[in-house]
All heavy atoms as a GROMACS GRO file, in nm:
protein
  558
    1MET      N    1   0.377  -4.700   2.375
    1MET     CA    2   0.276  -4.670   2.288
    1MET      C    3   0.197  -4.548   2.323
    1MET      O    4   0.158  -4.461   2.265
    1MET     CB    5   0.197  -4.795   2.261
    1MET     CG    6   0.091  -4.775   2.135
    1MET     SD    7   0.178  -4.728   1.995
    1MET     CE    8   0.119  -4.862   1.887
    2ARG      N    9   0.166  -4.552   2.478
    2ARG     CA   10   0.094  -4.444   2.533
    2ARG      C   11   0.162  -4.305   2.521
    2ARG      O   12   0.094  -4.205   2.501
    2ARG     CB   13   0.056  -4.481   2.661
    2ARG     CG   14  -0.043  -4.595   2.680
    2ARG     CD   15  -0.137  -4.569   2.792
    2ARG     NE   16  -0.225  -4.692   2.818
    2ARG     CZ   17  -0.355  -4.667   2.784
    2ARG    NH1   18  -0.399  -4.570   2.721
    2ARG    NH2   19  -0.439  -4.771   2.795
    3ILE      N   20   0.282  -4.310   2.542
    3ILE     CA   21   0.367  -4.183   2.522
    3ILE      C   22   0.356  -4.133   2.395
    3ILE      O   23   0.352  -4.005   2.371
    3ILE     CB   24   0.515  -4.221   2.565
    3ILE    CG1   25   0.529  -4.249   2.712
    3ILE    CG2   26   0.596  -4.091   2.535
    3ILE    CD1   27   0.665  -4.285   2.750
    4LYS      N   28   0.362  -4.208   2.289
    4LYS     CA   29   0.351  -4.162   2.154
    4LYS      C   30   0.212  -4.098   2.126
    4LYS      O   31   0.210  -4.001   2.058
    4LYS     CB   32   0.375  -4.284   2.052
    4LYS     CG   33   0.408  -4.245   1.914
    4LYS     CD   34   0.433  -4.371   1.832
    4LYS     CE   35   0.482  -4.328   1.691
    4LYS     NZ   36   0.519  -4.457   1.619
    5GLN      N   37   0.102  -4.174   2.170
    5GLN     CA   38  -0.023  -4.118   2.164
    5GLN      C   39  -0.045  -3.985   2.232
    5GLN      O   40  -0.104  -3.887   2.192
    5GLN     CB   41  -0.124  -4.211   2.210
    5GLN     CG   42  -0.140  -4.337   2.117
    5GLN     CD   43  -0.231  -4.444   2.185
    5GLN    OE1   44  -0.261  -4.437   2.303
    5GLN    NE2   45  -0.284  -4.531   2.099
    6GLY      N   46   0.020  -3.973   2.348
    6GLY     CA   47   0.016  -3.841   2.427
    6GLY      C   48   0.077  -3.734   2.348
    6GLY      O   49   0.036  -3.623   2.353
    7ILE      N   50   0.204  -3.759   2.290
    7ILE     CA   51   0.278  -3.662   2.218
    7ILE      C   52   0.203  -3.606   2.100
    7ILE      O   53   0.181  -3.494   2.062
    7ILE     CB   54   0.414  -3.703   2.183
    7ILE    CG1   55   0.496  -3.725   2.303
    7ILE    CG2   56   0.480  -3.616   2.080
    7ILE    CD1   57   0.628  -3.795   2.276
    8ILE      N   58   0.128  -3.704   2.032
    8ILE     CA   59   0.049  -3.672   1.911
    8ILE      C   60  -0.068  -3.600   1.950
    8ILE      O   61  -0.098  -3.494   1.892
    8ILE     CB   62   0.005  -3.797   1.833
    8ILE    CG1   63   0.126  -3.868   1.770
    8ILE    CG2   64  -0.113  -3.764   1.732
    8ILE    CD1   65   0.105  -4.003   1.705
    9ALA      N   66  -0.138  -3.631   2.062
    9ALA     CA   67  -0.255  -3.561   2.100
    9ALA      C   68  -0.217  -3.420   2.152
    9ALA      O   69  -0.280  -3.314   2.119
    9ALA     CB   70  -0.322  -3.631   2.233
   10ALA      N   71  -0.106  -3.397   2.225
   10ALA     CA   72  -0.060  -3.266   2.263
   10ALA      C   73  -0.015  -3.170   2.145
   10ALA      O   74  -0.052  -3.055   2.153
   10ALA     CB   75   0.064  -3.281   2.355
   11THR      N   76   0.040  -3.246   2.038
   11THR     CA   77   0.070  -3.162   1.917
   11THR      C   78  -0.059  -3.120   1.844
   11THR      O   79  -0.060  -3.008   1.794
   11THR     CB   80   0.159  -3.250   1.828
   11THR    OG1   81   0.267  -3.294   1.905
   11THR    CG2   82   0.201  -3.183   1.705
   12MET      N   83  -0.159  -3.209   1.846
   12MET     CA   84  -0.290  -3.171   1.768
   12MET      C   85  -0.356  -3.061   1.851
   12MET      O   86  -0.410  -2.967   1.786
   12MET     CB   87  -0.367  -3.286   1.751
   12MET     CG   88  -0.320  -3.393   1.650
   12MET     SD   89  -0.417  -3.535   1.647
   12MET     CE   90  -0.564  -3.473   1.566
   13ILE      N   91  -0.349  -3.060   1.976
   13ILE     CA   92  -0.416  -2.960   2.056
   13ILE      C   93  -0.336  -2.820   2.032
   13ILE      O   94  -0.408  -2.717   2.027
   13ILE     CB   95  -0.421  -3.002   2.203
   13ILE    CG1   96  -0.526  -3.113   2.223
   13ILE    CG2   97  -0.456  -2.880   2.302
   13ILE    CD1   98  -0.528  -3.176   2.358
   14ALA      N   99  -0.210  -2.830   2.051
   14ALA     CA  100  -0.138  -2.703   2.031
   14ALA      C  101  -0.156  -2.652   1.884
   14ALA      O  102  -0.177  -2.526   1.878
   14ALA     CB  103   0.010  -2.739   2.048
   15GLY      N  104  -0.171  -2.729   1.785
   15GLY     CA  105  -0.210  -2.676   1.656
   15GLY      C  106  -0.340  -2.630   1.635
   15GLY      O  107  -0.359  -2.516   1.577
   16LEU      N  108  -0.442  -2.685   1.697
   16LEU     CA  109  -0.563  -2.625   1.693
   16LEU      C  110  -0.585  -2.493   1.771
   16LEU      O  111  -0.657  -2.399   1.728
   16LEU     CB  112  -0.679  -2.722   1.759
   16LEU     CG  113  -0.706  -2.848   1.687
   16LEU    CD1  114  -0.788  -2.949   1.762
   16LEU    CD2  115  -0.771  -2.808   1.555
   17LEU      N  116  -0.502  -2.477   1.889
   17LEU     CA  117  -0.509  -2.357   1.955
   17LEU      C  118  -0.440  -2.248   1.870
   17LEU      O  119  -0.488  -2.132   1.865
   17LEU     CB  120  -0.431  -2.371   2.100
   17LEU     CG  121  -0.514  -2.448   2.197
   17LEU    CD1  122  -0.423  -2.474   2.318
   17LEU    CD2  123  -0.632  -2.384   2.235
   18ALA      N  124  -0.340  -2.282   1.803
   18ALA     CA  125  -0.269  -2.187   1.720
   18ALA      C  126  -0.347  -2.141   1.600
   18ALA      O  127  -0.368  -2.018   1.563
   18ALA     CB  128  -0.116  -2.244   1.661
   19VAL      N  129  -0.421  -2.238   1.545
   19VAL     CA  130  -0.514  -2.197   1.434
   19VAL      C  131  -0.631  -2.117   1.475
   19VAL      O  132  -0.676  -2.025   1.410
   19VAL     CB  133  -0.544  -2.326   1.353
   19VAL    CG1  134  -0.667  -2.302   1.255
   19VAL    CG2  135  -0.438  -2.388   1.284
   20GLY      N  136  -0.684  -2.157   1.595
   20GLY     CA  137  -0.804  -2.087   1.642
   20GLY      C  138  -0.768  -1.941   1.684
   20GLY      O  139  -0.861  -1.863   1.685
   21SER      N  140  -0.647  -1.908   1.714
   21SER     CA  141  -0.613  -1.775   1.757
   21SER      C  142  -0.579  -1.684   1.641
   21SER      O  143  -0.576  -1.558   1.655
   21SER     CB  144  -0.497  -1.775   1.851
   21SER     OG  145  -0.386  -1.814   1.792
   22ALA      N  146  -0.568  -1.740   1.519
   22ALA     CA  147  -0.524  -1.668   1.400
   22ALA      C  148  -0.630  -1.555   1.366
   22ALA      O  149  -0.601  -1.442   1.340
   22ALA     CB  150  -0.496  -1.752   1.291
   23PRO      N  151  -0.753  -1.576   1.365
   23PRO     CA  152  -0.857  -1.478   1.329
   23PRO      C  153  -0.847  -1.350   1.426
   23PRO      O  154  -0.881  -1.249   1.381
   23PRO     CB  155  -0.984  -1.547   1.338
   23PRO     CG  156  -0.959  -1.686   1.313
   23PRO     CD  157  -0.826  -1.708   1.382
   24ALA      N  158  -0.805  -1.364   1.546
   24ALA     CA  159  -0.796  -1.256   1.632
   24ALA      C  160  -0.698  -1.145   1.585
   24ALA      O  161  -0.697  -1.032   1.634
   24ALA     CB  162  -0.757  -1.306   1.771
   25HIS      N  163  -0.609  -1.186   1.502
   25HIS     CA  164  -0.510  -1.104   1.455
   25HIS      C  165  -0.539  -1.031   1.327
   25HIS      O  166  -0.460  -0.972   1.264
   25HIS     CB  167  -0.368  -1.158   1.460
   25HIS     CG  168  -0.326  -1.206   1.593
   25HIS    ND1  169  -0.297  -1.120   1.682
   25HIS    CD2  170  -0.319  -1.336   1.645
   25HIS    CE1  171  -0.256  -1.195   1.807
   25HIS    NE2  172  -0.272  -1.324   1.768
   26ALA      N  173  -0.662  -1.064   1.273
   26ALA     CA  174  -0.692  -1.021   1.134
   26ALA      C  175  -0.699  -0.864   1.125
   26ALA      O  176  -0.670  -0.811   1.027
   26ALA     CB  177  -0.834  -1.085   1.093
   27ILE      N  178  -0.749  -0.802   1.234
   27ILE     CA  179  -0.761  -0.651   1.238
   27ILE      C  180  -0.674  -0.617   1.352
   27ILE      O  181  -0.697  -0.650   1.468
   27ILE     CB  182  -0.906  -0.612   1.260
   27ILE    CG1  183  -1.001  -0.656   1.136
   27ILE    CG2  184  -0.916  -0.466   1.283
   27ILE    CD1  185  -1.134  -0.612   1.152
   28PRO      N  186  -0.572  -0.532   1.311
   28PRO     CA  187  -0.481  -0.496   1.427
   28PRO      C  188  -0.540  -0.391   1.518
   28PRO      O  189  -0.642  -0.334   1.485
   28PRO     CB  190  -0.360  -0.427   1.354
   28PRO     CG  191  -0.419  -0.393   1.223
   28PRO     CD  192  -0.526  -0.481   1.188
   29PRO      N  193  -0.504  -0.385   1.642
   29PRO     CA  194  -0.560  -0.297   1.740
   29PRO      C  195  -0.506  -0.157   1.704
   29PRO      O  196  -0.409  -0.138   1.640
   29PRO     CB  197  -0.491  -0.336   1.876
   29PRO     CG  198  -0.362  -0.408   1.833
   29PRO     CD  199  -0.384  -0.484   1.700
   30PRO      N  200  -0.598  -0.054   1.746
   30PRO     CA  201  -0.562   0.074   1.716
   30PRO      C  202  -0.434   0.126   1.792
   30PRO      O  203  -0.386   0.058   1.886
   30PRO     CB  204  -0.684   0.160   1.774
   30PRO     CG  205  -0.748   0.075   1.861
   30PRO     CD  206  -0.712  -0.069   1.821
   31PRO      N  207  -0.367   0.234   1.740
   31PRO     CA  208  -0.245   0.274   1.807
   31PRO      C  209  -0.283   0.328   1.941
   31PRO      O  210  -0.399   0.381   1.972
   31PRO     CB  211  -0.196   0.388   1.716
   31PRO     CG  212  -0.313   0.428   1.628
   31PRO     CD  213  -0.407   0.303   1.618
   32PRO      N  214  -0.185   0.305   2.042
   32PRO     CA  215  -0.209   0.352   2.176
   32PRO      C  216  -0.217   0.504   2.202
   32PRO      O  217  -0.161   0.586   2.122
   32PRO     CB  218  -0.100   0.296   2.254
   32PRO     CG  219   0.009   0.284   2.149
   32PRO     CD  220  -0.052   0.253   2.026
   33GLY      N  221  -0.294   0.543   2.301
   33GLY     CA  222  -0.296   0.683   2.352
   33GLY      C  223  -0.387   0.769   2.255
   33GLY      O  224  -0.397   0.765   2.134
   34GLY      N  225  -0.466   0.850   2.331
   34GLY     CA  226  -0.544   0.951   2.267
   34GLY      C  227  -0.666   0.900   2.190
   34GLY      O  228  -0.684   0.773   2.183
   35ASP      N  229  -0.756   0.993   2.136
   35ASP     CA  230  -0.870   0.948   2.065
   35ASP      C  231  -0.834   0.932   1.917
   35ASP      O  232  -0.744   1.016   1.860
   35ASP     CB  233  -0.973   1.056   2.065
   35ASP     CG  234  -1.101   1.001   2.042
   35ASP    OD1  235  -1.126   0.880   2.017
   35ASP    OD2  236  -1.207   1.089   2.024
   36ASN      N  237  -0.883   0.831   1.849
   36ASN     CA  238  -0.854   0.806   1.704
   36ASN      C  239  -0.977   0.794   1.613
   36ASN      O  240  -1.079   0.753   1.667
   36ASN     CB  241  -0.781   0.674   1.697
   36ASN     CG  242  -0.639   0.685   1.762
   36ASN    OD1  243  -0.564   0.760   1.727
   36ASN    ND2  244  -0.623   0.593   1.865
   37LEU      N  245  -0.967   0.842   1.498
   37LEU     CA  246  -1.070   0.828   1.392
   37LEU      C  247  -1.047   0.695   1.331
   37LEU      O  248  -0.938   0.667   1.277
   37LEU     CB  249  -1.064   0.944   1.296
   37LEU     CG  250  -1.172   0.928   1.188
   37LEU    CD1  251  -1.306   0.951   1.242
   37LEU    CD2  252  -1.143   1.044   1.076
   38THR      N  253  -1.139   0.603   1.351
   38THR     CA  254  -1.124   0.459   1.284
   38THR      C  255  -1.189   0.476   1.135
   38THR      O  256  -1.308   0.531   1.124
   38THR     CB  257  -1.196   0.369   1.352
   38THR    OG1  258  -1.142   0.361   1.490
   38THR    CG2  259  -1.171   0.226   1.298
   39VAL      N  260  -1.106   0.437   1.029
   39VAL     CA  261  -1.164   0.450   0.895
   39VAL      C  262  -1.156   0.302   0.839
   39VAL      O  263  -1.060   0.248   0.843
   39VAL     CB  264  -1.076   0.542   0.812
   39VAL    CG1  265  -1.127   0.552   0.669
   39VAL    CG2  266  -1.069   0.682   0.873
   40LEU      N  267  -1.284   0.263   0.794
   40LEU     CA  268  -1.305   0.136   0.730
   40LEU      C  269  -1.318   0.163   0.579
   40LEU      O  270  -1.403   0.225   0.540
   40LEU     CB  271  -1.426   0.055   0.770
   40LEU     CG  272  -1.432   0.033   0.930
   40LEU    CD1  273  -1.571  -0.019   0.963
   40LEU    CD2  274  -1.323  -0.047   0.983
   41SER      N  275  -1.215   0.122   0.500
   41SER     CA  276  -1.211   0.151   0.367
   41SER      C  277  -1.239   0.024   0.271
   41SER      O  278  -1.182  -0.080   0.306
   41SER     CB  279  -1.073   0.202   0.311
   41SER     OG  280  -1.050   0.326   0.374
   42TYR      N  281  -1.325   0.032   0.176
   42TYR     CA  282  -1.362  -0.088   0.103
   42TYR      C  283  -1.315  -0.073  -0.043
   42TYR      O  284  -1.328   0.034  -0.100
   42TYR     CB  285  -1.514  -0.099   0.106
   42TYR     CG  286  -1.578  -0.127   0.236
   42TYR    CD1  287  -1.607  -0.015   0.322
   42TYR    CD2  288  -1.599  -0.258   0.281
   42TYR    CE1  289  -1.664  -0.043   0.448
   42TYR    CE2  290  -1.649  -0.275   0.406
   42TYR     CZ  291  -1.688  -0.171   0.491
   42TYR     OH  292  -1.742  -0.203   0.613
   43TYR      N  293  -1.254  -0.170  -0.088
   43TYR     CA  294  -1.184  -0.166  -0.226
   43TYR      C  295  -1.245  -0.280  -0.314
   43TYR      O  296  -1.278  -0.396  -0.266
   43TYR     CB  297  -1.040  -0.192  -0.204
   43TYR     CG  298  -0.966  -0.078  -0.137
   43TYR    CD1  299  -0.960  -0.082  -0.006
   43TYR    CD2  300  -0.917   0.018  -0.214
   43TYR    CE1  301  -0.880   0.037   0.048
   43TYR    CE2  302  -0.839   0.121  -0.171
   43TYR     CZ  303  -0.833   0.129  -0.024
   43TYR     OH  304  -0.768   0.234   0.026
   44ALA      N  305  -1.261  -0.248  -0.439
   44ALA     CA  306  -1.281  -0.340  -0.546
   44ALA      C  307  -1.165  -0.359  -0.636
   44ALA      O  308  -1.134  -0.262  -0.717
   44ALA     CB  309  -1.402  -0.308  -0.629
   45GLY      N  310  -1.074  -0.454  -0.609
   45GLY     CA  311  -0.941  -0.460  -0.671
   45GLY      C  312  -0.862  -0.343  -0.608
   45GLY      O  313  -0.834  -0.333  -0.501
   46GLU      N  314  -0.818  -0.250  -0.694
   46GLU     CA  315  -0.731  -0.136  -0.651
   46GLU      C  316  -0.810  -0.009  -0.629
   46GLU      O  317  -0.770   0.092  -0.587
   46GLU     CB  318  -0.615  -0.102  -0.749
   46GLU     CG  319  -0.526  -0.219  -0.760
   46GLU     CD  320  -0.441  -0.240  -0.634
   46GLU    OE1  321  -0.398  -0.125  -0.588
   46GLU    OE2  322  -0.409  -0.355  -0.595
   47THR      N  323  -0.950  -0.021  -0.663
   47THR     CA  324  -1.028   0.099  -0.656
   47THR      C  325  -1.110   0.122  -0.528
   47THR      O  326  -1.175   0.023  -0.483
   47THR     CB  327  -1.139   0.099  -0.779
   47THR    OG1  328  -1.064   0.070  -0.902
   47THR    CG2  329  -1.219   0.215  -0.780
   48LEU      N  330  -1.099   0.223  -0.469
   48LEU     CA  331  -1.165   0.269  -0.327
   48LEU      C  332  -1.319   0.278  -0.380
   48LEU      O  333  -1.346   0.372  -0.459
   48LEU     CB  334  -1.122   0.383  -0.272
   48LEU     CG  335  -1.180   0.438  -0.150
   48LEU    CD1  336  -1.159   0.334  -0.035
   48LEU    CD2  337  -1.123   0.572  -0.107
   49VAL      N  338  -1.411   0.201  -0.319
   49VAL     CA  339  -1.554   0.209  -0.359
   49VAL      C  340  -1.640   0.263  -0.239
   49VAL      O  341  -1.757   0.287  -0.269
   49VAL     CB  342  -1.608   0.080  -0.416
   49VAL    CG1  343  -1.535   0.029  -0.531
   49VAL    CG2  344  -1.592  -0.029  -0.307
   50GLY      N  345  -1.581   0.269  -0.121
   50GLY     CA  346  -1.661   0.328  -0.008
   50GLY      C  347  -1.582   0.344   0.117
   50GLY      O  348  -1.485   0.272   0.120
   51GLN      N  349  -1.638   0.410   0.208
   51GLN     CA  350  -1.566   0.415   0.347
   51GLN      C  351  -1.680   0.443   0.452
   51GLN      O  352  -1.787   0.492   0.423
   51GLN     CB  353  -1.477   0.551   0.344
   51GLN     CG  354  -1.336   0.527   0.271
   51GLN     CD  355  -1.254   0.646   0.290
   51GLN    OE1  356  -1.298   0.759   0.292
   51GLN    NE2  357  -1.132   0.624   0.291
   52ARG      N  358  -1.636   0.393   0.567
   52ARG     CA  359  -1.721   0.418   0.691
   52ARG      C  360  -1.621   0.458   0.800
   52ARG      O  361  -1.510   0.399   0.806
   52ARG     CB  362  -1.785   0.296   0.726
   52ARG     CG  363  -1.871   0.308   0.865
   52ARG     CD  364  -1.936   0.189   0.906
   52ARG     NE  365  -2.048   0.156   0.810
   52ARG     CZ  366  -2.102   0.038   0.817
   52ARG    NH1  367  -2.065  -0.058   0.885
   52ARG    NH2  368  -2.202   0.014   0.723
   53TRP      N  369  -1.655   0.563   0.873
   53TRP     CA  370  -1.564   0.602   0.972
   53TRP      C  371  -1.638   0.649   1.100
   53TRP      O  372  -1.761   0.674   1.094
   53TRP     CB  373  -1.477   0.732   0.921
   53TRP     CG  374  -1.565   0.852   0.877
   53TRP    CD1  375  -1.610   0.950   0.961
   53TRP    CD2  376  -1.614   0.877   0.752
   53TRP    NE1  377  -1.683   1.035   0.885
   53TRP    CE2  378  -1.693   0.991   0.766
   53TRP    CE3  379  -1.610   0.802   0.634
   53TRP    CZ2  380  -1.757   1.038   0.656
   53TRP    CZ3  381  -1.675   0.859   0.519
   53TRP    CH2  382  -1.741   0.974   0.543
   54PHE      N  383  -1.562   0.629   1.216
   54PHE     CA  384  -1.640   0.670   1.345
   54PHE      C  385  -1.514   0.709   1.442
   54PHE      O  386  -1.402   0.666   1.419
   54PHE     CB  387  -1.720   0.558   1.402
   54PHE     CG  388  -1.652   0.414   1.411
   54PHE    CD1  389  -1.577   0.380   1.515
   54PHE    CD2  390  -1.640   0.336   1.290
   54PHE    CE1  391  -1.510   0.258   1.527
   54PHE    CE2  392  -1.593   0.204   1.304
   54PHE     CZ  393  -1.521   0.175   1.418
   55GLY      N  394  -1.552   0.777   1.550
   55GLY     CA  395  -1.452   0.826   1.648
   55GLY      C  396  -1.442   0.987   1.626
   55GLY      O  397  -1.482   1.030   1.536
   56CYS      N  398  -1.386   1.049   1.724
   56CYS     CA  399  -1.369   1.182   1.723
   56CYS      C  400  -1.502   1.263   1.705
   56CYS      O  401  -1.506   1.370   1.644
   56CYS     CB  402  -1.267   1.231   1.599
   56CYS     SG  403  -1.118   1.154   1.613
   57SER      N  404  -1.613   1.197   1.750
   57SER     CA  405  -1.750   1.249   1.741
   57SER      C  406  -1.784   1.288   1.586
   57SER      O  407  -1.861   1.378   1.562
   57SER     CB  408  -1.755   1.380   1.826
   57SER     OG  409  -1.732   1.346   1.957
   58GLN      N  410  -1.736   1.210   1.484
   58GLN     CA  411  -1.766   1.226   1.354
   58GLN      C  412  -1.796   1.103   1.278
   58GLN      O  413  -1.719   1.066   1.185
   58GLN     CB  414  -1.657   1.312   1.287
   58GLN     CG  415  -1.628   1.437   1.349
   58GLN     CD  416  -1.511   1.510   1.265
   58GLN    OE1  417  -1.477   1.472   1.164
   58GLN    NE2  418  -1.466   1.617   1.333
   59PRO      N  419  -1.915   1.039   1.309
   59PRO     CA  420  -1.945   0.922   1.229
   59PRO      C  421  -1.984   0.949   1.085
   59PRO      O  422  -2.046   1.057   1.070
   59PRO     CB  423  -2.057   0.851   1.309
   59PRO     CG  424  -2.118   0.963   1.378
   59PRO     CD  425  -2.016   1.070   1.405
   60GLY      N  426  -1.971   0.859   0.994
   60GLY     CA  427  -2.019   0.893   0.863
   60GLY      C  428  -1.984   0.779   0.761
   60GLY      O  429  -1.909   0.679   0.800
   61GLN      N  430  -2.025   0.780   0.646
   61GLN     CA  431  -2.007   0.678   0.546
   61GLN      C  432  -2.041   0.734   0.407
   61GLN      O  433  -2.118   0.828   0.396
   61GLN     CB  434  -2.085   0.545   0.568
   61GLN     CG  435  -2.232   0.557   0.550
   61GLN     CD  436  -2.294   0.426   0.582
   61GLN    OE1  437  -2.264   0.368   0.670
   61GLN    NE2  438  -2.398   0.400   0.495
   62TRP      N  439  -1.981   0.671   0.297
   62TRP     CA  440  -2.016   0.702   0.162
   62TRP      C  441  -1.985   0.578   0.079
   62TRP      O  442  -1.909   0.486   0.118
   62TRP     CB  443  -1.944   0.823   0.115
   62TRP     CG  444  -1.786   0.792   0.095
   62TRP    CD1  445  -1.695   0.830   0.188
   62TRP    CD2  446  -1.727   0.751  -0.008
   62TRP    NE1  447  -1.573   0.791   0.134
   62TRP    CE2  448  -1.587   0.746   0.008
   62TRP    CE3  449  -1.760   0.710  -0.143
   62TRP    CZ2  450  -1.489   0.700  -0.073
   62TRP    CZ3  451  -1.671   0.656  -0.231
   62TRP    CH2  452  -1.542   0.647  -0.196
   63GLY      N  453  -2.054   0.563  -0.036
   63GLY     CA  454  -2.025   0.462  -0.130
   63GLY      C  455  -2.073   0.322  -0.087
   63GLY      O  456  -2.153   0.312  -0.001
   64THR      N  457  -2.019   0.214  -0.155
   64THR     CA  458  -2.055   0.090  -0.140
   64THR      C  459  -1.975   0.023  -0.022
   64THR      O  460  -1.860   0.031  -0.023
   64THR     CB  461  -2.035   0.007  -0.267
   64THR    OG1  462  -2.101   0.050  -0.369
   64THR    CG2  463  -2.070  -0.140  -0.243
   65LEU      N  464  -2.040  -0.035   0.067
   65LEU     CA  465  -1.970  -0.098   0.193
   65LEU      C  466  -1.959  -0.246   0.166
   65LEU      O  467  -1.984  -0.321   0.258
   65LEU     CB  468  -2.050  -0.064   0.315
   65LEU     CG  469  -2.078   0.088   0.339
   65LEU    CD1  470  -2.150   0.106   0.481
   65LEU    CD2  471  -1.933   0.166   0.343
   66GLU      N  472  -1.902  -0.280   0.062
   66GLU     CA  473  -1.870  -0.424   0.024
   66GLU      C  474  -1.745  -0.435  -0.049
   66GLU      O  475  -1.697  -0.332  -0.116
   66GLU     CB  476  -1.978  -0.474  -0.062
   66GLU     CG  477  -2.120  -0.487  -0.007
   66GLU     CD  478  -2.221  -0.538  -0.105
   66GLU    OE1  479  -2.184  -0.577  -0.219
   66GLU    OE2  480  -2.350  -0.544  -0.059
   67GLY      N  481  -1.671  -0.535  -0.034
   67GLY     CA  482  -1.549  -0.561  -0.095
   67GLY      C  483  -1.437  -0.589   0.001
   67GLY      O  484  -1.463  -0.622   0.109
   68GLN      N  485  -1.314  -0.569  -0.045
   68GLN     CA  486  -1.203  -0.602   0.042
   68GLN      C  487  -1.191  -0.484   0.148
   68GLN      O  488  -1.187  -0.371   0.103
   68GLN     CB  489  -1.073  -0.616  -0.039
   68GLN     CG  490  -0.955  -0.651   0.040
   68GLN     CD  491  -0.840  -0.669  -0.049
   68GLN    OE1  492  -0.832  -0.636  -0.164
   68GLN    NE2  493  -0.735  -0.736   0.011
   69LEU      N  494  -1.187  -0.515   0.271
   69LEU     CA  495  -1.176  -0.427   0.377
   69LEU      C  496  -1.022  -0.387   0.420
   69LEU      O  497  -0.945  -0.487   0.435
   69LEU     CB  498  -1.257  -0.471   0.496
   69LEU     CG  499  -1.258  -0.392   0.627
   69LEU    CD1  500  -1.334  -0.259   0.595
   69LEU    CD2  501  -1.325  -0.472   0.742
   70LYS      N  502  -1.004  -0.262   0.442
   70LYS     CA  503  -0.882  -0.222   0.497
   70LYS      C  504  -0.918  -0.114   0.626
   70LYS      O  505  -0.992  -0.042   0.591
   70LYS     CB  506  -0.797  -0.135   0.396
   70LYS     CG  507  -0.662  -0.099   0.457
   70LYS     CD  508  -0.571  -0.031   0.350
   70LYS     CE  509  -0.443   0.013   0.408
   70LYS     NZ  510  -0.366   0.100   0.318
   71VAL      N  511  -0.856  -0.138   0.736
   71VAL     CA  512  -0.881  -0.063   0.849
   71VAL      C  513  -0.770   0.032   0.882
   71VAL      O  514  -0.647  -0.014   0.870
   71VAL     CB  515  -0.914  -0.147   0.966
   71VAL    CG1  516  -0.942  -0.058   1.086
   71VAL    CG2  517  -1.023  -0.238   0.944
   72THR      N  518  -0.788   0.154   0.897
   72THR     CA  519  -0.675   0.253   0.938
   72THR      C  520  -0.725   0.338   1.053
   72THR      O  521  -0.843   0.367   1.064
   72THR     CB  522  -0.636   0.338   0.824
   72THR    OG1  523  -0.744   0.415   0.766
   72THR    CG2  524  -0.566   0.262   0.707
   73TRP      N  525  -0.632   0.399   1.131
   73TRP     CA  526  -0.662   0.491   1.234
   73TRP      C  527  -0.589   0.619   1.210
   73TRP      O  528  -0.469   0.610   1.180
   73TRP     CB  529  -0.625   0.427   1.356
   73TRP     CG  530  -0.710   0.313   1.406
   73TRP    CD1  531  -0.830   0.321   1.471
   73TRP    CD2  532  -0.680   0.177   1.378
   73TRP    NE1  533  -0.875   0.186   1.484
   73TRP    CE2  534  -0.791   0.110   1.428
   73TRP    CE3  535  -0.578   0.106   1.320
   73TRP    CZ2  536  -0.801  -0.037   1.429
   73TRP    CZ3  537  -0.593  -0.040   1.325
   73TRP    CH2  538  -0.697  -0.105   1.367
   74THR      N  539  -0.650   0.738   1.245
   74THR     CA  540  -0.590   0.857   1.222
   74THR      C  541  -0.618   0.939   1.370
   74THR      O  542  -0.733   0.940   1.401
   74THR     CB  543  -0.661   0.949   1.116
   74THR    OG1  544  -0.640   0.866   0.997
   74THR    CG2  545  -0.594   1.073   1.098
   75PRO      N  546  -0.516   1.000   1.421
   75PRO     CA  547  -0.538   1.074   1.543
   75PRO      C  548  -0.626   1.186   1.517
   75PRO      O  549  -0.632   1.256   1.412
   75PRO     CB  550  -0.397   1.130   1.583
   75PRO     CG  551  -0.298   1.040   1.515
   75PRO     CD  552  -0.378   0.986   1.379
   76CYS      N  553  -0.702   1.219   1.621
   76CYS     CA  554  -0.803   1.328   1.613
   76CYS      C  555  -0.726   1.465   1.618
   76CYS      O  556  -0.637   1.487   1.672
   76CYS     CB  557  -0.906   1.332   1.711
   76CYS     SG  558  -1.016   1.192   1.724
   0.00000   0.00000   0.00000
Protein backbone atom coordinates (compact mmCIF):
# COMPACT_ATOMS: atom_id res chain seq x y z
CA MET A 1 0.00 0.00 0.00
CA ARG A 2 2.86 2.42 0.81
CA ILE A 3 4.43 1.86 -2.61
CA LYS A 4 1.17 2.85 -4.28
CA GLN A 5 0.94 6.01 -2.14
CA GLY A 6 4.58 6.85 -2.97
CA ILE A 7 3.94 6.50 -6.71
CA ILE A 8 0.84 8.69 -6.50
CA ALA A 9 2.70 11.34 -4.47
CA ALA A 10 5.64 11.36 -6.92
CA THR A 11 3.27 11.69 -9.86
CA MET A 12 1.46 14.61 -8.24
CA ILE A 13 4.74 16.40 -7.45
CA ALA A 14 5.98 15.90 -11.02
CA GLY A 15 2.67 17.26 -12.35
CA LEU A 16 2.86 20.34 -10.12
CA LEU A 17 6.42 21.02 -11.21
CA ALA A 18 5.43 20.74 -14.88
CA VAL A 19 2.45 23.07 -14.44
CA GLY A 20 4.50 25.52 -12.38
CA SER A 21 7.14 25.85 -15.07
CA ALA A 22 4.64 26.59 -17.87
CA PRO A 23 4.39 30.39 -17.32
CA ALA A 24 8.14 30.72 -17.76
CA HIS A 25 7.69 29.85 -21.42
CA ALA A 26 4.90 32.38 -22.02
CA ILE A 27 7.33 34.95 -23.51
CA PRO A 28 10.13 33.41 -25.57
CA PRO A 29 13.71 34.60 -25.00
CA PRO A 30 15.20 37.08 -27.48
CA PRO A 31 17.30 35.75 -30.35
CA PRO A 32 20.97 35.20 -29.47
CA GLY A 33 23.77 37.56 -30.39
CA GLY A 34 23.91 41.32 -30.83
CA ASP A 35 21.70 44.10 -29.61
CA ASN A 36 17.97 43.81 -30.32
CA LEU A 37 15.02 46.18 -30.36
CA THR A 38 12.25 44.63 -28.23
CA VAL A 39 8.76 45.54 -29.48
CA LEU A 40 5.65 44.92 -27.35
CA SER A 41 2.58 45.12 -29.61
CA TYR A 42 -0.94 45.37 -28.15
CA TYR A 43 -3.94 44.08 -30.12
CA ALA A 44 -7.72 44.37 -29.78
CA GLY A 45 -8.81 41.36 -31.82
CA GLU A 46 -6.89 41.70 -35.10
CA THR A 47 -6.33 45.48 -34.77
CA LEU A 48 -3.01 46.89 -33.54
CA VAL A 49 -3.91 49.47 -30.85
CA GLY A 50 -0.51 50.36 -29.39
CA GLN A 51 3.18 49.55 -29.10
CA ARG A 52 6.03 49.99 -26.64
CA TRP A 53 9.65 49.42 -27.65
CA PHE A 54 13.07 49.56 -26.04
CA GLY A 55 16.65 48.63 -26.85
CA CYS A 56 19.07 50.07 -29.42
CA SER A 57 18.98 53.31 -27.33
CA GLN A 58 15.50 54.12 -28.70
CA PRO A 59 12.73 53.71 -26.11
CA GLY A 60 9.22 54.82 -27.01
CA GLN A 61 5.53 54.06 -27.10
CA TRP A 62 2.26 55.01 -28.78
CA GLY A 63 -1.41 54.15 -28.48
CA THR A 64 -3.21 52.07 -25.87
CA LEU A 65 -1.03 49.69 -23.87
CA GLU A 66 -3.84 47.24 -23.10
CA GLY A 67 -5.12 44.16 -24.85
CA GLN A 68 -3.53 41.01 -26.21
CA LEU A 69 0.26 41.26 -26.07
CA LYS A 70 2.69 40.04 -28.74
CA VAL A 71 6.47 40.34 -28.24
CA THR A 72 8.92 40.55 -31.16
CA TRP A 73 12.61 41.32 -31.51
CA THR A 74 14.35 43.12 -34.36
CA PRO A 75 18.16 43.40 -34.73
CA CYS A 76 19.54 46.94 -34.41
